[in-house]
PDB file of N, CA, C and O in Angstrom:
ATOM      1  N   MET A   1      -5.347 -11.607  14.226  1.00  0.00           N
ATOM      2  CA  MET A   1      -4.097 -11.219  14.822  1.00  0.00           C
ATOM      3  C   MET A   1      -4.156 -10.987  16.362  1.00  0.00           C
ATOM      4  O   MET A   1      -3.142 -10.946  17.059  1.00  0.00           O
ATOM      5  N   GLY A   2      -5.431 -10.837  16.841  1.00  0.00           N
ATOM      6  CA  GLY A   2      -5.618 -10.742  18.286  1.00  0.00           C
ATOM      7  C   GLY A   2      -6.324  -9.368  18.669  1.00  0.00           C
ATOM      8  O   GLY A   2      -6.439  -8.422  17.889  1.00  0.00           O
ATOM      9  N   ILE A   3      -6.752  -9.393  19.905  1.00  0.00           N
ATOM     10  CA  ILE A   3      -7.493  -8.218  20.382  1.00  0.00           C
ATOM     11  C   ILE A   3      -6.726  -6.907  20.467  1.00  0.00           C
ATOM     12  O   ILE A   3      -7.279  -5.812  20.366  1.00  0.00           O
ATOM     13  N   TYR A   4      -5.395  -7.081  20.663  1.00  0.00           N
ATOM     14  CA  TYR A   4      -4.546  -5.890  20.773  1.00  0.00           C
ATOM     15  C   TYR A   4      -3.884  -5.460  19.437  1.00  0.00           C
ATOM     16  O   TYR A   4      -2.992  -4.613  19.418  1.00  0.00           O
ATOM     17  N   PHE A   5      -4.310  -6.018  18.419  1.00  0.00           N
ATOM     18  CA  PHE A   5      -3.716  -5.771  17.067  1.00  0.00           C
ATOM     19  C   PHE A   5      -4.264  -4.401  16.590  1.00  0.00           C
ATOM     20  O   PHE A   5      -5.475  -4.187  16.535  1.00  0.00           O
ATOM     21  N   GLU A   6      -3.341  -3.492  16.252  1.00  0.00           N
ATOM     22  CA  GLU A   6      -3.704  -2.152  15.675  1.00  0.00           C
ATOM     23  C   GLU A   6      -3.289  -2.204  14.238  1.00  0.00           C
ATOM     24  O   GLU A   6      -2.090  -2.204  13.959  1.00  0.00           O
ATOM     25  N   PRO A   7      -4.258  -2.248  13.263  1.00  0.00           N
ATOM     26  CA  PRO A   7      -3.860  -2.369  11.882  1.00  0.00           C
ATOM     27  C   PRO A   7      -3.176  -1.206  11.392  1.00  0.00           C
ATOM     28  O   PRO A   7      -3.509  -0.097  11.811  1.00  0.00           O
ATOM     29  N   PRO A   8      -2.191  -1.347  10.489  1.00  0.00           N
ATOM     30  CA  PRO A   8      -1.618  -0.133   9.926  1.00  0.00           C
ATOM     31  C   PRO A   8      -2.567   0.502   8.789  1.00  0.00           C
ATOM     32  O   PRO A   8      -3.497  -0.123   8.279  1.00  0.00           O
ATOM     33  N   PRO A   9      -2.221   1.787   8.468  1.00  0.00           N
ATOM     34  CA  PRO A   9      -3.152   2.348   7.413  1.00  0.00           C
ATOM     35  C   PRO A   9      -3.159   1.510   6.187  1.00  0.00           C
ATOM     36  O   PRO A   9      -2.207   0.768   5.944  1.00  0.00           O
ATOM     37  N   ARG A  10      -4.222   1.597   5.382  1.00  0.00           N
ATOM     38  CA  ARG A  10      -4.352   0.770   4.214  1.00  0.00           C
ATOM     39  C   ARG A  10      -3.187   1.017   3.146  1.00  0.00           C
ATOM     40  O   ARG A  10      -2.795   0.095   2.430  1.00  0.00           O
ATOM     41  N   ARG A  11      -2.730   2.119   3.084  1.00  0.00           N
ATOM     42  CA  ARG A  11      -1.663   2.430   2.070  1.00  0.00           C
ATOM     43  C   ARG A  11      -0.290   2.015   2.511  1.00  0.00           C
ATOM     44  O   ARG A  11       0.640   2.015   1.704  1.00  0.00           O
ATOM     45  N   ALA A  12      -0.133   1.669   3.734  1.00  0.00           N
ATOM     46  CA  ALA A  12       1.230   1.332   4.226  1.00  0.00           C
ATOM     47  C   ALA A  12       1.531  -0.106   3.985  1.00  0.00           C
ATOM     48  O   ALA A  12       1.431  -0.970   4.857  1.00  0.00           O
ATOM     49  N   THR A  13       1.911  -0.322   2.733  1.00  0.00           N
ATOM     50  CA  THR A  13       2.128  -1.702   2.211  1.00  0.00           C
ATOM     51  C   THR A  13       3.371  -2.380   2.969  1.00  0.00           C
ATOM     52  O   THR A  13       3.358  -3.587   3.214  1.00  0.00           O
ATOM     53  N   LYS A  14       4.363  -1.616   3.301  1.00  0.00           N
ATOM     54  CA  LYS A  14       5.514  -2.149   4.036  1.00  0.00           C
ATOM     55  C   LYS A  14       5.121  -2.608   5.401  1.00  0.00           C
ATOM     56  O   LYS A  14       5.494  -3.708   5.808  1.00  0.00           O
ATOM     57  N   GLN A  15       4.388  -1.816   6.123  1.00  0.00           N
ATOM     58  CA  GLN A  15       3.855  -2.241   7.408  1.00  0.00           C
ATOM     59  C   GLN A  15       2.982  -3.503   7.333  1.00  0.00           C
ATOM     60  O   GLN A  15       3.080  -4.411   8.159  1.00  0.00           O
ATOM     61  N   TRP A  16       2.148  -3.514   6.333  1.00  0.00           N
ATOM     62  CA  TRP A  16       1.307  -4.777   6.105  1.00  0.00           C
ATOM     63  C   TRP A  16       2.226  -6.010   5.846  1.00  0.00           C
ATOM     64  O   TRP A  16       1.959  -7.090   6.372  1.00  0.00           O
ATOM     65  N   GLN A  17       3.251  -5.856   5.078  1.00  0.00           N
ATOM     66  CA  GLN A  17       4.152  -6.913   4.871  1.00  0.00           C
ATOM     67  C   GLN A  17       4.783  -7.502   6.163  1.00  0.00           C
ATOM     68  O   GLN A  17       4.885  -8.707   6.396  1.00  0.00           O
ATOM     69  N   ILE A  18       5.215  -6.437   7.014  1.00  0.00           N
ATOM     70  CA  ILE A  18       5.723  -6.865   8.260  1.00  0.00           C
ATOM     71  C   ILE A  18       4.696  -7.670   9.167  1.00  0.00           C
ATOM     72  O   ILE A  18       5.062  -8.653   9.812  1.00  0.00           O
ATOM     73  N   MET A  19       3.403  -7.201   9.180  1.00  0.00           N
ATOM     74  CA  MET A  19       2.377  -7.846   9.849  1.00  0.00           C
ATOM     75  C   MET A  19       2.144  -9.257   9.314  1.00  0.00           C
ATOM     76  O   MET A  19       1.836 -10.173  10.076  1.00  0.00           O
ATOM     77  N   GLN A  20       2.292  -9.426   8.007  1.00  0.00           N
ATOM     78  CA  GLN A  20       2.073 -10.730   7.312  1.00  0.00           C
ATOM     79  C   GLN A  20       3.307 -11.698   7.792  1.00  0.00           C
ATOM     80  O   GLN A  20       3.131 -12.887   8.055  1.00  0.00           O
ATOM     81  N   LEU A  21       4.482 -11.091   7.868  1.00  0.00           N
ATOM     82  CA  LEU A  21       5.653 -11.810   8.264  1.00  0.00           C
ATOM     83  C   LEU A  21       5.449 -12.313   9.717  1.00  0.00           C
ATOM     84  O   LEU A  21       5.735 -13.474  10.010  1.00  0.00           O
ATOM     85  N   LEU A  22       4.974 -11.475  10.590  1.00  0.00           N
ATOM     86  CA  LEU A  22       4.727 -11.753  12.007  1.00  0.00           C
ATOM     87  C   LEU A  22       3.693 -12.839  12.081  1.00  0.00           C
ATOM     88  O   LEU A  22       3.888 -13.776  12.855  1.00  0.00           O
ATOM     89  N   ALA A  23       2.617 -12.793  11.349  1.00  0.00           N
ATOM     90  CA  ALA A  23       1.527 -13.775  11.412  1.00  0.00           C
ATOM     91  C   ALA A  23       2.073 -15.099  10.909  1.00  0.00           C
ATOM     92  O   ALA A  23       1.840 -16.126  11.547  1.00  0.00           O
ATOM     93  N   GLU A  24       2.796 -15.121   9.782  1.00  0.00           N
ATOM     94  CA  GLU A  24       3.339 -16.387   9.240  1.00  0.00           C
ATOM     95  C   GLU A  24       4.247 -17.085  10.271  1.00  0.00           C
ATOM     96  O   GLU A  24       4.363 -18.310  10.231  1.00  0.00           O
ATOM     97  N   ASN A  25       4.884 -16.362  11.178  1.00  0.00           N
ATOM     98  CA  ASN A  25       5.795 -16.877  12.146  1.00  0.00           C
ATOM     99  C   ASN A  25       5.152 -17.114  13.520  1.00  0.00           C
ATOM    100  O   ASN A  25       5.822 -17.469  14.490  1.00  0.00           O
ATOM    101  N   GLY A  26       3.873 -16.912  13.563  1.00  0.00           N
ATOM    102  CA  GLY A  26       3.075 -17.261  14.703  1.00  0.00           C
ATOM    103  C   GLY A  26       2.929 -16.132  15.767  1.00  0.00           C
ATOM    104  O   GLY A  26       2.414 -16.391  16.854  1.00  0.00           O
ATOM    105  N   TYR A  27       3.348 -14.967  15.484  1.00  0.00           N
ATOM    106  CA  TYR A  27       3.183 -13.891  16.471  1.00  0.00           C
ATOM    107  C   TYR A  27       1.735 -13.355  16.420  1.00  0.00           C
ATOM    108  O   TYR A  27       1.149 -13.162  15.355  1.00  0.00           O
ATOM    109  N   ARG A  28       1.219 -13.136  17.575  1.00  0.00           N
ATOM    110  CA  ARG A  28      -0.161 -12.670  17.682  1.00  0.00           C
ATOM    111  C   ARG A  28      -0.256 -11.551  18.756  1.00  0.00           C
ATOM    112  O   ARG A  28       0.611 -11.451  19.624  1.00  0.00           O
ATOM    113  N   PHE A  29      -1.216 -10.794  18.692  1.00  0.00           N
ATOM    114  CA  PHE A  29      -1.393  -9.714  19.662  1.00  0.00           C
ATOM    115  C   PHE A  29      -2.505 -10.071  20.534  1.00  0.00           C
ATOM    116  O   PHE A  29      -3.488  -9.331  20.492  1.00  0.00           O
ATOM    117  N   TYR A  30      -2.522 -11.111  21.345  1.00  0.00           N
ATOM    118  CA  TYR A  30      -3.565 -11.534  22.244  1.00  0.00           C
ATOM    119  C   TYR A  30      -3.453 -10.960  23.558  1.00  0.00           C
ATOM    120  O   TYR A  30      -4.458 -10.894  24.266  1.00  0.00           O
ATOM    121  N   THR A  31      -2.289 -10.518  23.979  1.00  0.00           N
ATOM    122  CA  THR A  31      -2.161  -9.859  25.377  1.00  0.00           C
ATOM    123  C   THR A  31      -1.384  -8.571  25.208  1.00  0.00           C
ATOM    124  O   THR A  31      -0.706  -8.357  24.203  1.00  0.00           O
ATOM    125  N   GLU A  32      -1.496  -7.725  26.204  1.00  0.00           N
ATOM    126  CA  GLU A  32      -0.763  -6.487  26.271  1.00  0.00           C
ATOM    127  C   GLU A  32       0.754  -6.751  26.284  1.00  0.00           C
ATOM    128  O   GLU A  32       1.549  -6.039  25.670  1.00  0.00           O
ATOM    129  N   GLY A  33       1.111  -7.839  27.034  1.00  0.00           N
ATOM    130  CA  GLY A  33       2.450  -8.216  27.084  1.00  0.00           C
ATOM    131  C   GLY A  33       3.020  -8.739  25.799  1.00  0.00           C
ATOM    132  O   GLY A  33       4.206  -8.577  25.509  1.00  0.00           O
ATOM    133  N   GLY A  34       2.180  -9.354  25.049  1.00  0.00           N
ATOM    134  CA  GLY A  34       2.632  -9.860  23.735  1.00  0.00           C
ATOM    135  C   GLY A  34       2.794  -8.712  22.777  1.00  0.00           C
ATOM    136  O   GLY A  34       3.715  -8.745  21.961  1.00  0.00           O
ATOM    137  N   LYS A  35       1.915  -7.651  22.825  1.00  0.00           N
ATOM    138  CA  LYS A  35       2.024  -6.584  21.982  1.00  0.00           C
ATOM    139  C   LYS A  35       3.247  -5.673  22.356  1.00  0.00           C
ATOM    140  O   LYS A  35       3.873  -5.100  21.465  1.00  0.00           O
ATOM    141  N   THR A  36       3.560  -5.553  23.597  1.00  0.00           N
ATOM    142  CA  THR A  36       4.724  -4.912  24.089  1.00  0.00           C
ATOM    143  C   THR A  36       5.980  -5.614  23.686  1.00  0.00           C
ATOM    144  O   THR A  36       6.953  -4.979  23.278  1.00  0.00           O
ATOM    145  N   TYR A  37       5.973  -6.997  23.801  1.00  0.00           N
ATOM    146  CA  TYR A  37       7.171  -7.755  23.423  1.00  0.00           C
ATOM    147  C   TYR A  37       7.374  -7.547  21.819  1.00  0.00           C
ATOM    148  O   TYR A  37       8.496  -7.284  21.386  1.00  0.00           O
ATOM    149  N   ILE A  38       6.402  -7.658  21.070  1.00  0.00           N
ATOM    150  CA  ILE A  38       6.561  -7.500  19.598  1.00  0.00           C
ATOM    151  C   ILE A  38       7.144  -6.081  19.298  1.00  0.00           C
ATOM    152  O   ILE A  38       8.070  -5.948  18.498  1.00  0.00           O
ATOM    153  N   LYS A  39       6.618  -5.095  19.914  1.00  0.00           N
ATOM    154  CA  LYS A  39       7.117  -3.695  19.595  1.00  0.00           C
ATOM    155  C   LYS A  39       8.453  -3.547  20.117  1.00  0.00           C
ATOM    156  O   LYS A  39       9.255  -2.898  19.444  1.00  0.00           O
ATOM    157  N   ALA A  40       8.848  -4.099  21.317  1.00  0.00           N
ATOM    158  CA  ALA A  40      10.153  -3.858  21.879  1.00  0.00           C
ATOM    159  C   ALA A  40      11.202  -4.698  21.280  1.00  0.00           C
ATOM    160  O   ALA A  40      12.290  -4.198  20.993  1.00  0.00           O
ATOM    161  N   PHE A  41      10.936  -5.991  21.063  1.00  0.00           N
ATOM    162  CA  PHE A  41      12.057  -6.835  20.581  1.00  0.00           C
ATOM    163  C   PHE A  41      11.956  -7.300  19.175  1.00  0.00           C
ATOM    164  O   PHE A  41      12.969  -7.757  18.647  1.00  0.00           O
ATOM    165  N   VAL A  42      10.864  -7.236  18.526  1.00  0.00           N
ATOM    166  CA  VAL A  42      10.790  -7.518  17.121  1.00  0.00           C
ATOM    167  C   VAL A  42      10.821  -6.442  16.226  1.00  0.00           C
ATOM    168  O   VAL A  42      11.608  -6.477  15.279  1.00  0.00           O
ATOM    169  N   LEU A  43       9.998  -5.395  16.413  1.00  0.00           N
ATOM    170  CA  LEU A  43       9.936  -4.207  15.610  1.00  0.00           C
ATOM    171  C   LEU A  43      11.037  -3.237  15.980  1.00  0.00           C
ATOM    172  O   LEU A  43      11.728  -2.740  15.091  1.00  0.00           O
ATOM    173  N   GLN A  44      11.233  -2.941  17.286  1.00  0.00           N
ATOM    174  CA  GLN A  44      12.232  -2.142  17.809  1.00  0.00           C
ATOM    175  C   GLN A  44      12.146  -0.625  17.580  1.00  0.00           C
ATOM    176  O   GLN A  44      12.396   0.185  18.472  1.00  0.00           O
ATOM    177  N   THR A  45      11.764  -0.277  16.290  1.00  0.00           N
ATOM    178  CA  THR A  45      11.543   1.113  15.940  1.00  0.00           C
ATOM    179  C   THR A  45      10.230   1.405  15.413  1.00  0.00           C
ATOM    180  O   THR A  45       9.498   0.460  15.117  1.00  0.00           O
ATOM    181  N   LYS A  46       9.830   2.632  15.255  1.00  0.00           N
ATOM    182  CA  LYS A  46       8.572   2.972  14.723  1.00  0.00           C
ATOM    183  C   LYS A  46       8.474   2.650  13.278  1.00  0.00           C
ATOM    184  O   LYS A  46       7.370   2.321  12.846  1.00  0.00           O
ATOM    185  N   ARG A  47       9.462   2.701  12.502  1.00  0.00           N
ATOM    186  CA  ARG A  47       9.377   2.310  11.080  1.00  0.00           C
ATOM    187  C   ARG A  47      10.525   1.340  10.809  1.00  0.00           C
ATOM    188  O   ARG A  47      11.568   1.754  10.303  1.00  0.00           O
ATOM    189  N   PRO A  48      10.350   0.042  11.141  1.00  0.00           N
ATOM    190  CA  PRO A  48      11.390  -0.987  10.942  1.00  0.00           C
ATOM    191  C   PRO A  48      11.499  -1.415   9.554  1.00  0.00           C
ATOM    192  O   PRO A  48      10.497  -1.398   8.839  1.00  0.00           O
ATOM    193  N   ARG A  49      12.700  -1.822   9.085  1.00  0.00           N
ATOM    194  CA  ARG A  49      12.929  -2.428   7.807  1.00  0.00           C
ATOM    195  C   ARG A  49      12.430  -3.864   7.823  1.00  0.00           C
ATOM    196  O   ARG A  49      12.502  -4.532   8.855  1.00  0.00           O
ATOM    197  N   ILE A  50      11.929  -4.345   6.701  1.00  0.00           N
ATOM    198  CA  ILE A  50      11.491  -5.680   6.618  1.00  0.00           C
ATOM    199  C   ILE A  50      12.604  -6.693   6.799  1.00  0.00           C
ATOM    200  O   ILE A  50      12.387  -7.747   7.396  1.00  0.00           O
ATOM    201  N   ALA A  51      13.792  -6.394   6.295  1.00  0.00           N
ATOM    202  CA  ALA A  51      14.931  -7.337   6.408  1.00  0.00           C
ATOM    203  C   ALA A  51      15.362  -7.494   7.873  1.00  0.00           C
ATOM    204  O   ALA A  51      15.784  -8.557   8.328  1.00  0.00           O
ATOM    205  N   ASP A  52      15.226  -6.367   8.576  1.00  0.00           N
ATOM    206  CA  ASP A  52      15.615  -6.377  10.006  1.00  0.00           C
ATOM    207  C   ASP A  52      14.691  -7.189  10.809  1.00  0.00           C
ATOM    208  O   ASP A  52      15.118  -8.016  11.614  1.00  0.00           O
ATOM    209  N   VAL A  53      13.437  -6.980  10.617  1.00  0.00           N
ATOM    210  CA  VAL A  53      12.359  -7.788  11.309  1.00  0.00           C
ATOM    211  C   VAL A  53      12.559  -9.306  10.988  1.00  0.00           C
ATOM    212  O   VAL A  53      12.478 -10.157  11.874  1.00  0.00           O
ATOM    213  N   CYS A  54      12.816  -9.600   9.719  1.00  0.00           N
ATOM    214  CA  CYS A  54      12.962 -11.048   9.342  1.00  0.00           C
ATOM    215  C   CYS A  54      14.151 -11.599  10.153  1.00  0.00           C
ATOM    216  O   CYS A  54      14.074 -12.716  10.664  1.00  0.00           O
ATOM    217  N   LYS A  55      15.199 -10.868  10.271  1.00  0.00           N
ATOM    218  CA  LYS A  55      16.411 -11.345  11.017  1.00  0.00           C
ATOM    219  C   LYS A  55      16.001 -11.614  12.483  1.00  0.00           C
ATOM    220  O   LYS A  55      16.286 -12.669  13.051  1.00  0.00           O
ATOM    221  N   ARG A  56      15.310 -10.593  13.073  1.00  0.00           N
ATOM    222  CA  ARG A  56      15.058 -10.746  14.466  1.00  0.00           C
ATOM    223  C   ARG A  56      14.042 -11.877  14.780  1.00  0.00           C
ATOM    224  O   ARG A  56      14.126 -12.509  15.833  1.00  0.00           O
ATOM    225  N   VAL A  57      13.079 -12.127  13.854  1.00  0.00           N
ATOM    226  CA  VAL A  57      12.123 -13.137  13.998  1.00  0.00           C
ATOM    227  C   VAL A  57      12.837 -14.553  14.056  1.00  0.00           C
ATOM    228  O   VAL A  57      12.543 -15.425  14.875  1.00  0.00           O
ATOM    229  N   SER A  58      13.761 -14.661  13.132  1.00  0.00           N
ATOM    230  CA  SER A  58      14.511 -15.901  13.011  1.00  0.00           C
ATOM    231  C   SER A  58      15.391 -16.214  14.212  1.00  0.00           C
ATOM    232  O   SER A  58      15.651 -17.376  14.527  1.00  0.00           O
ATOM    233  N   LYS A  59      15.862 -15.111  14.904  1.00  0.00           N
ATOM    234  CA  LYS A  59      16.809 -15.257  16.054  1.00  0.00           C
ATOM    235  C   LYS A  59      16.039 -15.440  17.400  1.00  0.00           C
ATOM    236  O   LYS A  59      16.581 -16.058  18.317  1.00  0.00           O
ATOM    237  N   LEU A  60      14.845 -14.940  17.532  1.00  0.00           N
ATOM    238  CA  LEU A  60      14.108 -14.987  18.768  1.00  0.00           C
ATOM    239  C   LEU A  60      13.550 -16.291  19.107  1.00  0.00           C
ATOM    240  O   LEU A  60      13.208 -17.038  18.191  1.00  0.00           O
ATOM    241  N   PRO A  61      13.417 -16.659  20.372  1.00  0.00           N
ATOM    242  CA  PRO A  61      12.813 -17.918  20.635  1.00  0.00           C
ATOM    243  C   PRO A  61      11.259 -17.919  20.383  1.00  0.00           C
ATOM    244  O   PRO A  61      10.609 -16.879  20.485  1.00  0.00           O
ATOM    245  N   PRO A  62      10.697 -19.108  20.055  1.00  0.00           N
ATOM    246  CA  PRO A  62       9.317 -19.040  19.572  1.00  0.00           C
ATOM    247  C   PRO A  62       8.349 -18.778  20.796  1.00  0.00           C
ATOM    248  O   PRO A  62       7.222 -18.351  20.544  1.00  0.00           O
ATOM    249  N   LYS A  63       8.687 -18.986  21.983  1.00  0.00           N
ATOM    250  CA  LYS A  63       7.731 -18.710  23.117  1.00  0.00           C
ATOM    251  C   LYS A  63       8.546 -17.890  24.203  1.00  0.00           C
ATOM    252  O   LYS A  63       9.678 -18.208  24.566  1.00  0.00           O
ATOM    253  N   CYS A  64       7.872 -16.851  24.653  1.00  0.00           N
ATOM    254  CA  CYS A  64       8.388 -16.053  25.616  1.00  0.00           C
ATOM    255  C   CYS A  64       7.401 -15.699  26.678  1.00  0.00           C
ATOM    256  O   CYS A  64       6.219 -15.941  26.435  1.00  0.00           O
ATOM    257  N   HIS A  65       7.708 -15.182  27.777  1.00  0.00           N
ATOM    258  CA  HIS A  65       6.797 -14.774  28.807  1.00  0.00           C
ATOM    259  C   HIS A  65       5.809 -13.670  28.332  1.00  0.00           C
ATOM    260  O   HIS A  65       6.214 -12.700  27.692  1.00  0.00           O
ATOM    261  N   ASN A  66       4.553 -13.837  28.649  1.00  0.00           N
ATOM    262  CA  ASN A  66       3.515 -12.896  28.259  1.00  0.00           C
ATOM    263  C   ASN A  66       3.248 -12.813  26.802  1.00  0.00           C
ATOM    264  O   ASN A  66       2.671 -11.820  26.358  1.00  0.00           O
ATOM    265  N   LEU A  67       3.634 -13.803  26.007  1.00  0.00           N
ATOM    266  CA  LEU A  67       3.392 -13.743  24.605  1.00  0.00           C
ATOM    267  C   LEU A  67       2.783 -15.106  24.215  1.00  0.00           C
ATOM    268  O   LEU A  67       3.293 -16.155  24.606  1.00  0.00           O
ATOM    269  N   THR A  68       1.713 -15.072  23.458  1.00  0.00           N
ATOM    270  CA  THR A  68       1.098 -16.198  22.982  1.00  0.00           C
ATOM    271  C   THR A  68       1.479 -16.458  21.545  1.00  0.00           C
ATOM    272  O   THR A  68       1.140 -15.671  20.661  1.00  0.00           O
ATOM    273  N   VAL A  69       2.157 -17.515  21.303  1.00  0.00           N
ATOM    274  CA  VAL A  69       2.658 -17.807  19.948  1.00  0.00           C
ATOM    275  C   VAL A  69       1.989 -19.144  19.468  1.00  0.00           C
ATOM    276  O   VAL A  69       2.081 -20.186  20.116  1.00  0.00           O
ATOM    277  N   TYR A  70       1.335 -19.036  18.324  1.00  0.00           N
ATOM    278  CA  TYR A  70       0.694 -20.244  17.837  1.00  0.00           C
ATOM    279  C   TYR A  70       1.363 -20.702  16.506  1.00  0.00           C
ATOM    280  O   TYR A  70       1.800 -19.886  15.695  1.00  0.00           O
ATOM    281  N   SER A  71       1.416 -22.003  16.332  1.00  0.00           N
ATOM    282  CA  SER A  71       2.029 -22.463  15.100  1.00  0.00           C
ATOM    283  C   SER A  71       1.062 -22.172  13.925  1.00  0.00           C
ATOM    284  O   SER A  71      -0.156 -22.283  14.064  1.00  0.00           O
ATOM    285  N   VAL A  72       1.624 -21.811  12.808  1.00  0.00           N
ATOM    286  CA  VAL A  72       0.804 -21.480  11.634  1.00  0.00           C
ATOM    287  C   VAL A  72       0.745 -22.662  10.785  1.00  0.00           C
ATOM    288  O   VAL A  72       0.110 -22.634   9.731  1.00  0.00           O
TER     289      VAL A  72
END
């Protein structure tokens, strides 16, 4: 997931599902800008709902400034 990836606690299955969704869509935490972008525009809250994250991932462009996106 990248050098700036902070794994959720082991028991936080919902957060791990969100991280899996991000990984499947090519989002990685390789830069501080990428981490900030994901938190600000994809997750948006401290405890996002999976359905909301899925909607945002499908609407956002695949490449943005300061974000490294790789095809899965």
